[in-house]
C-alpha positions in Angstrom: 56.5 56.0 0.7 54.0 53.7 -1.2 54.0 51.4 1.8 53.2 54.2 4.1 50.3 55.4 1.9 48.9 51.9 1.6 49.2 51.5 5.3 47.3 54.7 5.9 44.6 53.7 3.4 44.3 50.4 5.2 44.1 52.0 8.6 41.5 54.5 7.3 39.4 51.6 6.0 39.7 49.8 9.2 38.6 52.9 11.2 35.6 53.3 8.8 34.6 49.7 9.3 34.9 50.0 13.1 32.9 53.3 13.0 30.3 51.7 10.8 30.1 48.6 13.0 29.7 50.7 16.1 26.9 52.8 14.5 25.1 49.7 13.3 25.5 48.2 16.8 24.1 51.4 18.3 21.1 51.4 15.9 20.5 47.7 16.5 20.4 48.3 20.2 17.8 51.0 19.9 15.8 48.9 17.5 15.6 46.1 20.1 14.6 48.6 22.7 11.7 50.0 20.6 10.6 46.5 19.6 10.8 45.2 23.2 7.2 46.0 24.1 6.0 44.0 21.1 8.4 41.1 21.8 7.2 41.0 25.4 3.6 41.1 24.3 4.2 38.2 21.8 5.9 36.1 24.5 3.4 36.9 27.3 0.1 36.8 25.4 0.9 34.3 22.6 3.9 32.1 23.2 3.2 31.4 26.9 -0.5 30.5 26.5 0.4 28.4 23.5 3.1 26.4 25.2 1.3 26.2 28.5 -1.8 24.8 26.8 0.2 21.8 25.7 1.1 21.1 29.3 -2.4 21.7 30.6 -3.9 19.4 28.1 -2.2 16.5 30.0 -3.4 17.7 33.4 -6.5 18.2 35.5 -6.6 22.0 35.7 -9.5 24.1 36.7 -7.7 27.4 37.6 -8.7 27.2 41.3 -7.2 24.0 42.6 -3.7 22.6 42.2 -2.7 21.2 38.8 -2.4 17.4 38.7 -0.9 15.4 35.9 -3.3 13.0 34.2 -1.4 12.0 31.1 -3.7 11.1 28.2 -6.8 11.0 30.3 -8.3 14.2 28.7 -7.8 12.9 25.2 -9.3 9.5 26.1 -12.2 11.2 27.7 -12.8 13.2 24.6 -13.0 10.1 22.5 -15.7 8.8 24.8 -17.6 12.1 25.0 -20.8 12.0 22.7 -21.1 15.8 22.8 -17.5 16.1 21.5 -18.4 14.0 18.5 -21.6 15.9 18.0 -19.7 19.2 18.0 -17.2 17.9 15.4 -20.0 16.6 13.2 -21.9 19.9 13.4 -18.8 21.9 12.7 -17.8 19.8 9.6 -21.3 19.8 8.2 -21.6 23.5 8.7 -18.2 24.0 7.0 -19.2 21.8 4.0 -22.4 24.0 3.6 -20.9 27.4 4.3 -17.6 27.4 2.5 -18.8 26.5 -1.0 -21.8 28.8 -0.6 -19.7 31.8 0.5 -17.3 31.2 -2.4 -20.1 31.0 -5.0 -22.0 34.0 -3.5 -18.8 36.1 -3.2 -17.7 35.5 -6.8 -21.2 36.1 -8.1 -21.6 39.4 -6.2 -18.2 40.5 -7.2 -18.9 39.8 -10.9 -22.2 41.8 -10.7 -20.6 44.7 -8.8 -17.8 44.8 -11.3 -20.2 45.7 -14.2 -19.6 49.4 -15.1 -23.0 51.0 -14.4 -24.2 54.2 -12.8 -24.0 54.4 -8.9 -21.6 51.4 -9.0 -19.9 52.7 -5.8 -23.2 53.0 -4.0 -24.1 49.4 -4.7 -20.6 48.2 -3.5 -21.1 50.2 -0.3 -24.5 48.7 0.3 -23.2 45.1 0.0 -20.2 46.0 2.3 -22.2 47.7 5.1 -23.4 44.5 6.8 -19.8 43.6 7.6 -19.7 46.6 9.9 -22.7 45.4 12.0 -21.5 43.6 15.2 -22.2 39.9 15.2 -24.4 40.2 18.3 -26.6 42.7 16.6 -26.7 40.6 13.5 -27.9 37.6 15.5 -30.7 39.7 17.1 -31.8 41.0 13.7 -31.9 37.5 12.1 -33.8 36.1 15.1 -36.6 38.5 14.3 -36.4 38.0 10.5 -36.5 34.1 10.8 -39.1 34.0 13.6 -41.5 31.3 12.4 -44.6 33.1 13.6 -44.1 36.8 12.8 -40.8 36.9 10.9 -40.5 38.8 7.6 -39.0 35.8 5.8 -41.9 33.5 6.5 -44.3 36.3 5.8 -42.9 36.8 2.3 -42.9 33.0 1.7 -46.5 32.8 2.7 -47.4 35.4 0.1 -46.1 33.1 -2.7 -47.8 30.1 -1.2 -44.9 28.5 0.6 -45.2 27.5 4.2 -42.0 28.7 5.9 -40.0 26.3 8.1 -39.3 26.8 11.8 -35.8 27.8 10.9 -33.8 28.1 14.2 -36.4 26.0 16.0 -35.7 22.9 13.9 -32.6 20.7 14.0 -32.9 20.2 10.3 -33.1 24.0 9.4 -30.8 25.4 12.1 -27.6 25.0 10.2 -29.0 26.3 6.8 -30.3 29.3 8.8 -26.8 29.9 10.1 -25.4 29.6 6.6 -27.9 32.2 5.4 -26.9 34.6 8.2 -23.2 34.1 7.4 -23.8 35.1 3.7 -25.3 38.4 4.8 -21.8 39.5 5.9 -19.5 38.4 3.1 -18.6 42.0 2.1 -15.0 41.6 3.0 -14.7 38.6 0.7 -16.5 40.4 -2.1 -14.0 43.3 -1.8 -11.1 40.9 -2.2 -12.7 39.3 -5.3 -13.3 42.8 -6.8 -9.6 43.6 -6.3 -8.7 40.3 -8.0 -11.0 41.1 -10.9 -9.3 44.5 -11.4 -6.0 42.8 -11.6 -7.0 40.7 -14.6 -5.7 42.4 -17.8 -8.3 43.5 -20.3 -6.1 42.1 -23.1 -7.4 38.6 -22.5 -11.0 39.7 -22.9 -10.2 41.7 -26.1 -8.5 38.6 -27.6 -11.5 36.5 -26.6 -13.9 39.0 -28.3 -11.9 38.7 -31.5 -12.2 34.9 -31.3 -16.0 35.3 -30.8 -16.2 34.0 -27.2 -19.4 34.6 -25.3 -19.7 35.8 -21.7 -19.8 32.2 -20.3 -16.7 31.1 -22.2 -14.8 34.2 -21.0 -15.9 33.6 -17.4 -14.9 29.9 -17.5 -11.7 30.3 -19.5 -10.4 33.7 -18.4 -12.0 35.1 -15.3 -12.2 32.0 -13.0 -8.7 30.6 -13.9 -7.0 34.0 -13.4 -9.1 34.7 -10.2 -8.1 31.3 -8.8 -5.4 32.7 -6.5 -7.9 35.0 -4.9 -10.4 32.1 -4.6 -7.7 30.0 -3.0 -6.9 32.7 -0.4 -10.6 33.3 0.4 -11.3 29.5 0.6 -8.4 29.0 3.1 -9.5 31.9 5.3 -13.1 30.7 5.1 -12.2 27.2 6.1 -10.2 28.4 9.1 -12.9 30.8 10.2 -15.8 28.4 9.7 -14.1 25.6 11.7 -13.8 28.1 14.6 -17.3 29.5 14.3 -18.4 30.7 17.7 -20.0 34.1 18.2 -23.1 33.9 16.0 -24.3 30.4 17.2 -23.4 31.2 20.8 -25.4 34.4 20.8 -28.4 32.7 19.1 -28.5 29.8 21.5 -27.0 31.4 24.6 -24.3 28.7 24.6 -26.8 25.7 24.8 -26.5 24.6 21.1 -30.2 24.0 20.9 -32.3 22.8 19.2 -31.2 19.2 20.1 -27.5 20.2 20.1 -27.7 20.9 16.3 -25.9 24.2 16.9 -23.4 22.9 19.4 -20.2 23.7 17.5 -16.7 22.7 18.4 -15.5 26.2 19.6 -18.7 26.5 21.7 -18.2 23.2 23.5 -14.5 24.1 24.0 -15.6 27.5 25.6 -18.2 25.8 27.8 -15.6 23.3 29.1 -13.1 26.0 29.8 -15.3 28.8 31.3 -18.6 27.2 32.3 -17.4 23.8 33.6 -13.9 25.1 34.6 -12.2 22.1 32.9 -9.2 24.0 31.5 -7.2 20.8 30.9 -10.0 19.2 29.0 -10.5 22.4 26.9 -6.8 22.6 26.2 -6.9 19.1 24.8 -9.9 20.1 22.6 -7.9 23.2 21.4 -5.0 21.1 20.2 -7.3 18.6 18.4 -8.9 21.5 16.6 -5.5 22.8 15.7 -4.6 19.4 14.2 -7.9 19.3 12.2 -7.4 22.8 10.8 -3.8 22.2 9.9 -4.7 18.9 8.2 -7.5 20.3 6.1 -5.4 23.4 5.2 -2.5 21.3 4.1 -4.8 19.2 2.0 -6.2 22.3 0.2 -2.7 23.6 -0.3 -1.6 20.3 -1.9 -4.6 20.4 -4.2 -4.0 24.0 -5.2 -1.3 23.0 -7.7 -4.0 21.5 -9.9 -6.5 24.4 -10.0 -4.7 27.6 -9.0 -3.2 29.5 -11.9 -1.1 32.7 -12.0 -0.8 35.3 -14.7 3.0 35.3 -14.7 3.2 31.5 -15.2 4.5 30.3 -18.6 
């Protein structure tokens, strides 16, 4: 009798397992069906272009004529292309100017906007609004503001006895002008810094007050170390975005990179090769070189983060 009961219990468990397995299989099937459009989109619009660009970078491909294999010819041509090196130099110089400036400006604005005053929300909204303006509209506005003859910026400088530079008309001032424009729309970065500041426990500041620390000591010993994970994130995103800068300089110069190719950035030259000169294979090689540059710099920053990024839950 006990054997029969144990056999029945075993059979019941087996049936439950089979039933549960069939239900999970049924649910999994419908899960794949609902995810299928997304999977097709990923394969069609991301995976295929990514993998095909590797192949096209070794070919002479212009969309219209037949693809012909050229091996390393595109990469060898890039090494001999003076505009290619100019675009790399411009991009790196701009990144070295823009990334530290955006980090300092973002932290400074976040600290100011974190001060509990009246109409705090209004001030935060005002600093965030420029990020909602399209980049093309931003370029048009700043072209008027930085006009050397009748621009508002030079007009204000003249009132304090400073002769305004030609800004976008000079190879020496064109990149600083672009950096200035980029700082006008760092509202997203400021919002992230504000979120990081809210996450810092007030207990640290209360303990520092008891020890007699001033605002500078609290900023250097509490705020910045505990805000370092947010700084690290914004820095990585800023590096990636800056090395791919395209829309703003392209709109300002109509793709020419003038004056004197000082605003010919890497992504602009890549775009011109692909869609203006119809050299898709050449552009694909440029894209993979840019990918290697971004990956290398990002990995270097990640390696260095162990020395300056601190977390609140670390012992």
